[in-house]
C-alpha positions, -999 to 999 in steps of 0.1 A, spaced: -878 -362 -58 -856 -361 -27 -823 -381 -29 -804 -398 -2 -772 -396 -21 -760 -375 -51 -728 -382 -67 -713 -352 -88 -690 -360 -116 -668 -339 -140 -673 -366 -167 -698 -393 -174 -679 -426 -161 -661 -408 -131 -687 -420 -107 -688 -455 -121 -651 -459 -119 -648 -445 -83 -680 -446 -63 -705 -469 -82 -701 -498 -57 -711 -475 -28 -743 -463 -49 -751 -500 -57 -749 -509 -22 -770 -478 -11 -797 -488 -36 -798 -523 -20 -804 -506 12 -834 -488 -1 -818 -454 -5 -825 -431 -34 -795 -423 -56 -785 -401 -84 -757 -386 -104 -750 -351 -117 -726 -351 -145 -710 -316 -151 -700 -322 -187 -706 -345 -216 -670 -357 -218 -668 -345 -252 -630 -341 -252 -624 -377 -246 -600 -393 -272 -624 -421 -279 -661 -421 -288 -683 -390 -293 -705 -371 -271 -734 -390 -286 -719 -424 -277 -711 -412 -242 -748 -402 -237 -758 -437 -248 -733 -452 -225 -742 -431 -195 -778 -441 -200 -769 -478 -200 -747 -474 -169 -775 -455 -152 -798 -485 -157 -772 -510 -144 -768 -489 -113 -804 -484 -107 -801 -447 -106 -832 -428 -96 -820 -397 -117 -792 -386 -138 -786 -351 -149 -760 -335 -172 -754 -298 -168 -736 -294 -202 -707 -274 -189 -677 -272 -212 -654 -303 -209 -617 -292 -200 -628 -255 -199 -654 -253 -172 -646 -229 -143 -653 -228 -107 -674 -195 -111 -706 -180 -101 -723 -194 -132 -713 -229 -128 -719 -229 -90 -755 -218 -95 -761 -245 -121 -752 -270 -93 -770 -253 -65 -802 -254 -86 -799 -293 -87 -789 -296 -50 -820 -277 -41 -842 -297 -64 -830 -331 -52 -820 -321 -15 -794 -349 -10 -783 -357 24 -750 -371 12 -730 -357 -18 -700 -375 -34 -676 -354 -54 -644 -358 -75 -610 -364 -60 -594 -334 -44 -566 -337 -70 -559 -361 -98 -542 -368 -132 -570 -351 -151 -572 -314 -140 -611 -315 -144 -613 -338 -114 -597 -316 -88 -614 -285 -104 -648 -304 -105 -644 -314 -68 -637 -279 -58 -667 -265 -79 -689 -290 -63 -677 -285 -28 -682 -248 -30 -716 -251 -45 -726 -275 -16 -718 -248 8 -734 -218 -11 -766 -238 -17 -773 -235 21 -772 -197 20 -809 -183 18 -798 -151 4 -786 -168 -29 -819 -170 -49 -825 -195 -75 -856 -204 -95 -863 -237 -113 -894 -245 -134 -910 -211 -123 -906 -218 -86 -882 -201 -62 -861 -227 -43 -854 -230 -7 -819 -232 5 -804 -267 10 -772 -279 23 -761 -316 23 -753 -330 57 -721 -346 44 -699 -342 15 -672 -369 6 -644 -369 -22 -643 -401 -40 -609 -413 -51 -597 -416 -88 -566 -423 -106 -539 -410 -81 -536 -430 -49 -547 -410 -20 -550 -426 16 -587 -428 23 -604 -416 54 -635 -439 50 -637 -472 31 -668 -488 20 -670 -526 16 -681 -533 -19 -673 -570 -21 -708 -580 -30 -712 -551 -55 -679 -554 -74 -693 -574 -104 -721 -549 -110 -696 -520 -106 -675 -536 -133 -706 -540 -156 -713 -503 -150 -678 -493 -161 -679 -516 -192 -712 -499 -202 -689 -471 -216 -678 -493 -245 -659 -467 -265 -637 -457 -234 -624 -490 -221 -609 -522 -235 -623 -534 -267 -601 -558 -288 -618 -549 -319 -616 -511 -314 -597 -490 -339 -597 -458 -317 -566 -444 -302 -551 -461 -273 -554 -441 -240 -543 -447 -204 -577 -463 -197 -583 -484 -228 -559 -513 -222 -569 -546 -210 -545 -542 -179 -566 -511 -167 -591 -534 -153 -563 -552 -134 -553 -520 -121 -587 -510 -110 -593 -543 -91 -559 -541 -74 -568 -507 -62 -601 -518 -49 -584 -548 -32 -560 -524 -16 -587 -503 -2 -606 -534 10 -577 -548 28 -576 -519 51 -609 -530 65 -607 -566 61 -628 -569 30 -623 -583 -4 -628 -551 -22 -635 -514 -11 -640 -479 -23 -622 -450 -7 -633 -416 3 -618 -385 18 -638 -364 43 -641 -326 42 -649 -322 79 -649 -347 109 -676 -373 110 -698 -374 140 -711 -407 153 -732 -419 183 -715 -453 188 -678 -457 186 -682 -495 185 -701 -493 152 -667 -484 135 -646 -514 120 
C-alpha cells in the first residue's frame, strides 16, 4: 500500500515520544500512516526485545498505524552504510510515502542522530533509478519522498515547524505508556533510567507546551526542515 506519511525511528518508542501526535492528527484527516523501526531496541536497560515487540504492537493499535515494519538492525551498532541504506530504500520504494519523518539531527542517544542521517541519505538515494532493489521477486521503481522532516527528541532544538497536537495529546500519552517496561511503573523492579521516573512525563508535557506556545496552541510537536518548504498561500501560515 502507498503511505502518505512514514516515520522512521532508530528504536521502537522514538516515534511515539516525538511525532505520534502528528501521526494521530494525520490519521484523523484520512491519511495513511506507518512506522519503520530500524532496531528492536534490544540494548534498552529495561525490558527485553520480546516485551518491546509486544509494546510496539500495542502502541501501533493506539496510533491506528496502517503498517509497522522493523528492519532488525543492530541496536547501538548499526551504521550508515550501503547495507543499511538499501534496507530502508526497499521500504521507501514499497510504501512510496510522500512525507518521511526521521530522528533528530543530534541527541543524547547517539543512535538518534545516526539514525536520522541514515534515513535522510536513504531518502535521497531511493530516488536514483540506477540503484536497483528487488522485493518479493519484483524489481522496484525509484521513489523519493516529497519532504523529509526531523522530529525533535531529548535535546531542545528550536523547531522550524510546529504541529498543533492539543486534541491529540491524550492519545499520544496513551501510545507512550504502551511501552510499559520503559516508562514509569511504581511496581517495577527494573533499573532506573533517565526516562523511567514519574517526572519524565512532566518534562514531556512541558516540552510539548513550550512548542505549542510558539504557535498559540496548548501543545505542539516540533520539526526541523532539511530544505525550504514551498507553499502557494502565505496567509495559510500561522
